[in-house]
Phi, psi and omega in degrees: 000133176273178189302313184297322180292322179291320180298318176298317180294317177301316179300319185291323179290321179291318178299319180297327179282318188249343192072014181231145175281164174301133176275180187298323183287315180305314180297321180298318183291321180293316181296312178301323178294316178296335182265005175079020181273155179275158180297330179296323183288315180300313180302317179297319180296316184269009177059043182240164173289140182296322173302320181292320178301316181297321180297314177299319177300313179301317180297318179302310178294331179292317176300314179293327174294324181287323180288322182271345173083013177214158185289129174245133178217173187301327188278340181239015180309299179301313184295319180296315180295314179300318182295315181297322180293319175300308181299322183296308184301315180299315180294325179295316179301322180296314181303319182298316180294318182294321180294317182287342179266337184220146176263188187288343175265011178076013185261146179300142179232130183258160177293157181299147179283331185273125183282149176058035182282140177293128183295343179292333184235026184292131179245136174280163186276353180289117189285341180268341184219092183231073186291148175244144176280127178236104181242109182256091177252028183297334182261001179280124179300166174279136182284126174268225180286135181247115179273171188299099172238035188304311185293319179298316188290320180286328177289318178303313184298320178297314180299323187275309188280323179262314182266001174053045180301144179260333172222128172239136169246141174236108190238171179161163177299149183308137178105343184284000174065051174289326174296320179298319177295322174299315182293319177299317176302309181305316180297334184264342181238004189298327180281007171270359190229140179290318180243133172225118190225127177247119177233139173269134176263017181303323182278000178056058173294149175288168179299317178301315173305305179301315181297320175298321181293316183290317183290331180289327176293314175301315182294321176299317185288334180265003181053045180256138174278336176240151182262151175264163174298153184306318187293330178298316181293323179292335174276326181275339181231155173274113190232148174236110183245125182253123175244108183266161176058040185293342178301332184296343179286340188264154180285151173276151174077011182237165170297157185309139168093002175278117186287153164294155185303322184278355180257002187305325182295343174296338177300310182289327179293317175289329174294319180295313180301321183288320192258337179274156181279125177197175180242032180246172180224131169255132173248124178248134185224141179168186180288336180214167183232161185301145186289325181293343169277319185283332190294316183233125180291138184222138182298339181270353185240141179217149179238129173246119178262118179282131177252186183293164183277163178289161188299320179299313178297325178293317173304319186293322179296313181307313183293322177295337172277357179092012176265126183290117180297146178230158187302325181267018185286354184290329175296325172294320180290321179296321181300326179264019175059015184065021181283117185303313183294318184294315183300312179306314186293311180296314184297320180295324177296318177293321168301321175298324182265359178073027182266154177252170176298319182296319183294323179294319185291338180278351185260129174231132351289173183291178183289139172228070185305156184299324180297320174293326176294320180294327178288321178289337180298327189293305180288334179295329184291340179277345187286150173283168174296316173306320182300308179300319175300314183295319175299321178295320177295315182291333180294343178272353183263119173291332181248166175297148189235145184278154175301321182300315181296316182300321177295334179285317193256351181285132180274053178210156175304157180301315182297320179291322177299315187291321181292325181292318174301319180298317183294318184291328178290318182290336177269359177068028174274339184230148176241138181244126176223128178052047180063017180244135180254137178219151170256153178289158177298327177297314184288330176292322180293324180292327183257356182286000000 
């Protein structure tokens, strides 16, 4: 494994443990370690105190140690990652052999008798157990450019295929390309499931309408004249159901997670899927996720919040829009949070006007074109008045703000403030680190 391959593997392991990618200093420590550099050299390159670099390095090795289940330190970093990678591939190969030899009922399974058969309709030769693939992806959008979400993709595949998660939510601010990640995930794992169905909830179908649609597909696949309850199909078959645009189920002008009147029955549906025993998985994608999933941690449920892309992928987006990347463009990327849609929108605007990144960096505040304002207006329309009030207050703060200070300056009772903070965090308008709340520069400019 070369340096970049080891770094990618370390990044994926850290993300799986913490939900965060390696930051710039962690990357520098990992890369410098692989290149045989001392902490003092890394500190000099990053203009940091050596003791601080040592502390960050120690925490990085500890995180990797916890994830790998063995001690990782500066001296064995490369060898440990390489050994884990080899073991991982070996175990995966063994799993493939086991899966190809046995089905879920423990019966031997042979390769299909019919050559060149379409895998979408592949049937095994076992006369007693002959599952057919039924993939209804008619509502799944076409995947365009897919940028580096390797760590997120691997985490989702592990949760679904290894840990057998029953509900996964993929959330994030508008523009983070949640749908693109979902499409890529489906393309890579769809043949692990008998049924794969993608549905958009933008038209707000009722639970009854959704269940009728799903059970109709299941009944046709089972050649049944009468339909069973949805849960029976989820128990009898390995199903992957993707519900995109879930945010359209919720009310505007309320705190996060309040359903529209005709969507209230989704609450009991998601509760059933989470708590009942079955062998299927639901993936919910949108700006926010159901409160009944967020309220109580459950081993069968997981939430992935998408953050901005890495610098290399962001530069790729800029170049594809026709904007010449520049060496100092990382500040431009950071300002727009590495958000793919925001970067595309601003880069396209700059190309139309003939602006360069250097010219943009000389401008304060940065550009906020009308097209980007229209994009931000969509999730803004769902916020409650207390949320808008609190965001307006935070938009005046250049630095992250502590909860103690917020309690002092917010024009609302403490209980209301805490509920509002929780709602804004679930809707990804705020980020919380080390008990500090912050808004992105773009959102501050938009609301300021």
